[in-house]
Backbone as a ProteinNet text record, in pm:
[ID]
protein_1_A
[PRIMARY]
MPDTSSPAPPQKILVTGAAGFIASRVCALLHEQGHQVTGLDNFNDAYDVRLKVWRWVQLENLPGLELHRLDLTDAGALERLFEKRRGD
[TERTIARY]
-940.2	-798.3	-758.9	-656.1	-615.2	-558.6	-577.3	-525.6	-375.5	-295.3	-149.8	-91.8	-178.6	-129.1	-78.2	21.4	75.6	-12	-17.6	-98.7	-41.2	-129.6	-87.1	2	103.1	189	110.4	152.7	83.2	83.2	-27.2	-41.6	-63.2	-33.1	-65.2	-205.2	-295.6	-435.9	-486.3	-551.2	-611.7	-761.9	-814.8	-958.3	-1016.2	-1113.8	-1178.7	-1302.3	-1340.3	-1454.7	-1426.2	-1300.4	-1253.9	-1327.4	-1391.2	-1465.3	-1609.8	-1646.8	-1781.7	-1802.1	-1926.5	-1963.7	-1891.7	-1900.7	-1842.1	-1691.4	-1646.9	-1504.1	-1419.7	-1471	-1392.9	-1368.8	-1468.6	-1452.3	-1356.6	-1366.1	-1274.6	-1130.8	-1107.5	-973.2	-921.4	-1004.6	-962.6	-931.9	-1016.9	-995.4	-869	-849.3	-729.1	-603.4	-610.3	-499	-469.7	-574.1	-556.8	-490	-513.7	-455.2	-311.4	-260.6	-122.2	-97	-202.1	-184.1	-147.6	-82.3	-50.3	-168.6	-247	-371.7	-355.7	-400.2	-411	-558.3	-614	-755.3	-771.8	-868.1	-900.6	-1046.4	-1075.6	-1214.6	-1219	-1326.5	-1342.5	-1443.8	-1502.2	-1597.6	-1714.1	-1769.6	-1886.5	-2002.6	-2108.8	-2220.3	-2338	-2308.8	-2416.2	-2497.8	-2434.7	-2502.8	-2419.1	-2461	-2399.2	-2247	-2175.4	-2029.3	-1970.1	-2042.3	-1990.8	-1966.5	-2049.1	-2027.5	-1898	-1875.1	-1751.6	-1629.7	-1637.2	-1525.4	-1497.7	-1601.8	-1583.6	-1511.8	-1555.1	-1490.1	-1346.2	-1322	-1187.4	-1092.6	-1140.4	-1059.4	-1025.9	-1122.6	-1095	-983.7	-986.2	-882.9	-748.2	-749.5	-624.1	-550.9	-623.2	-562.9	-496.3	-506.1	-442.2	-303.5	-198.2	-63	-32.4	24	64.3	-42.3	-164.7	-270	-260.9	-246.3	-225.1	-358.4	-390	-516.2	-490.8	-572.9	-562.8	-702.8	-721.7	-849.7	-838.4	-889.1	-885.3	-997.9	-1025.5	-1132.8	-1074.5	-1134.6	-1086.9	-1091.6	-1173.9	-1181.9	-1071.1	-991.1	-877.8	-755.7	-739.2	-632.5	-494.4	-474.9	-345	-311.6	-409	-386.8	-357.2	-429	-403.1	-264.8	-227.9	-96.2	14.2	-0.5	99.3	105.9	-9.8	-13.1	57.6	25.2	85.9	235.2	274.2	416.4	492.8	432.7	494.6	509.7	411.2	409.1	485.5	522.5	586.1	709.6	788.4	911.8	890.7	771.8	744.5	733.6
-1756.9	-1731.3	-1634.5	-1666.9	-1578.6	-1447.5	-1345.1	-1211.5	-1210.1	-1191	-1189.6	-1048.7	-949.1	-811.5	-774.5	-691.3	-647.1	-534.8	-522.6	-415.1	-278.9	-182.2	-44.9	7	86.5	142.7	240.7	258.8	354.6	494.7	564.7	699.8	796.3	922.9	1029.6	1077.6	1069.3	1101	1202.3	1307	1409.3	1383.1	1373.3	1350.7	1470.2	1535.7	1649.9	1602	1676.5	1636.5	1508.6	1490.2	1363.6	1319.6	1410.3	1373.2	1335.5	1343.3	1308.2	1157.1	1117.3	975.8	897.1	941.3	867.3	888.2	1012.8	1041.8	978.2	966.9	903.7	757	692.2	551.3	539.3	632.5	634.1	649	739.7	757.5	626.5	561.3	437	327.8	313.9	210.9	237.8	361.6	396	372.3	406.5	384.1	233.9	152.6	6.9	-48.1	16.5	-27.7	20.8	95.1	137.5	273.6	347.5	480	581.9	689.6	801.1	896.9	896.1	971.9	1097.8	1208.8	1335	1372.6	1387	1422	1564.1	1633.5	1770.4	1778.4	1863	1892.5	2024.3	2098.2	2225.2	2215.4	2097.2	2071.9	2170.4	2193.9	2281.9	2217.4	2292	2240.8	2195.7	2136.2	2085.4	1978.6	1908.1	1816.4	1807.9	1729.1	1722.8	1705.4	1806.2	1806.3	1696	1653.9	1546.8	1418.9	1393	1275.4	1289.9	1410.2	1435.2	1419.7	1471.8	1460.7	1314.1	1234.6	1092.2	1022.7	1049.4	986.5	1035.4	1162.8	1219.8	1147.5	1124.2	1054.8	913.5	847	713.4	719.8	821.5	836.6	871.6	951	987.4	864.5	758.5	635.8	551.9	593.6	520.1	579.8	505.6	561.2	595.1	713.1	753.4	827.5	829.4	904.4	1049	1140.8	1282.2	1356.6	1428.6	1501.7	1649.4	1732.7	1877.9	1935.5	2013.3	2081.9	2218.2	2227.6	2354.5	2360.6	2481.8	2509.1	2519.9	2450.4	2453.9	2593.5	2679.7	2815.3	2905.8	2854	2929.3	2902	2984.9	2963.7	2964.9	3050.3	3057.8	2928.7	2873.1	2747.9	2633.1	2628.5	2524	2540	2663	2688	2642.6	2671.8	2629.7	2477	2412.9	2266.3	2207.4	2257	2203.9	2234.8	2351	2386.6	2290.4	2260.3	2168.6	2029.3	1988.9	1854.4	1845.5	1958.3	1960.6	1872	1870.3	1792.1	1642.6	1603.7	1460.9	1381.1
-4535	-4545.6	-4434	-4357	-4246.5	-4297.3	-4215.1	-4247.8	-4220.4	-4323.5	-4308.7	-4310.9	-4319.3	-4320.4	-4181.5	-4178.2	-4050	-3995.2	-3862.8	-3805.1	-3841	-3845.5	-3876.9	-3764.7	-3798.5	-3693.5	-3607.3	-3482.3	-3395.1	-3455.8	-3435.7	-3487.1	-3371	-3395.9	-3301.1	-3334.8	-3238.6	-3265.2	-3162.3	-3211.6	-3127	-3121.5	-2999.9	-2980.5	-2905.8	-2966	-2900.7	-2825.8	-2723.6	-2642.2	-2565.7	-2523.6	-2467.7	-2341.3	-2271.2	-2150.8	-2182.1	-2307.4	-2348.1	-2355.3	-2367.7	-2367.2	-2476.5	-2599.1	-2711.3	-2717.6	-2708.8	-2724.8	-2615.3	-2494.2	-2387.6	-2420.4	-2476.3	-2516.2	-2634.2	-2727.5	-2842.4	-2792.4	-2698.9	-2642.3	-2583.5	-2504.1	-2439	-2541.9	-2642.6	-2744.7	-2826.8	-2867	-2942.9	-2859.1	-2731.5	-2640.2	-2629.6	-2616.3	-2609.1	-2734.8	-2847.9	-2974	-2991.3	-2894.1	-2897.3	-2959.9	-2990.5	-3049.2	-2941.2	-2983.7	-2893.9	-2896.7	-2791.6	-2788.1	-2704	-2760.5	-2687.7	-2686	-2568.1	-2553.9	-2503.7	-2561	-2521.6	-2478.8	-2382	-2346.9	-2271.5	-2290	-2219.6	-2105.6	-2086.2	-1978	-1980	-2099	-2105.4	-2030.9	-2007.8	-1928.2	-2014.6	-2130.1	-2216.6	-2143.4	-2051.1	-1959.9	-1833.4	-1738.7	-1606.6	-1615.6	-1570.9	-1578.3	-1490.9	-1387.5	-1300.9	-1380.1	-1481.1	-1566.9	-1646	-1694.1	-1770	-1680.1	-1559.6	-1465.7	-1435.8	-1413.7	-1385.4	-1500.9	-1623.9	-1739.9	-1755.2	-1729.5	-1738.8	-1641.8	-1519.4	-1419.2	-1467.1	-1531.3	-1584.9	-1688.9	-1773.7	-1876.4	-1814.2	-1707.1	-1640.4	-1587.5	-1563.4	-1511.5	-1620.5	-1745.8	-1855.5	-1880.2	-1848.3	-1864.3	-2009.5	-2027.5	-2162.1	-2239.8	-2192.1	-2259.7	-2209.8	-2301	-2265.8	-2270.5	-2163	-2154.3	-2127.9	-2193.7	-2175.2	-2162.8	-2058.3	-2039.7	-2105.7	-2228.1	-2300.1	-2402.6	-2444.4	-2539.9	-2680.4	-2774.2	-2913	-2973.7	-2920.3	-2975.1	-2921.1	-2828	-2772.7	-2860.7	-2963.5	-3062	-2996.7	-2899.3	-2832.4	-2758.8	-2688.1	-2615.2	-2711.8	-2822.2	-2922.1	-2982.8	-3012.7	-3071.1	-2975.8	-2846.9	-2747.9	-2739.2	-2743.2	-2739.1	-2860.2	-2979.6	-3101.5	-3107.4	-3057.4	-3055.1	-2965.1	-2850.6	-2756.5	-2818.2	-2895.8	-2954.7	-3086.9	-3145.1	-3277.4	-3284.6	-3179.8	-3180.4	-3158.8	-3119.3	-3092.7	-3219.7
[MASK]
++++++++++++++++++++++++++++++++++++++++++++++++++++++++++++++++++++++++++++++++++++++++

C-alpha cells in the first residue's frame, strides 16, 4: 500500500560539531530535506583540523545552511546566537 501521509514540515535544526565526519553529513542531508539547518563547530584539534575545514567549506557551498564557528561552552556566544534567531 503506498504511503499517503504528507511529508513533515521543515524544521529548524541545530547541529553541533558540524565540521565533524558524521555531523557534516547530517547537516547536508537535513538541508537536502528542506530543513533550516544551523551548524556549530569550535574546530578543536581532536584530529586533523584540515579535514574539518574541508568539510566546513563543503557546507558553506549549500545555500541557506547557516554556519557558526563557536564553542558550546561559550554561554555568551550561544545566547547571542539564540537571541538573533529568536525572531525567526
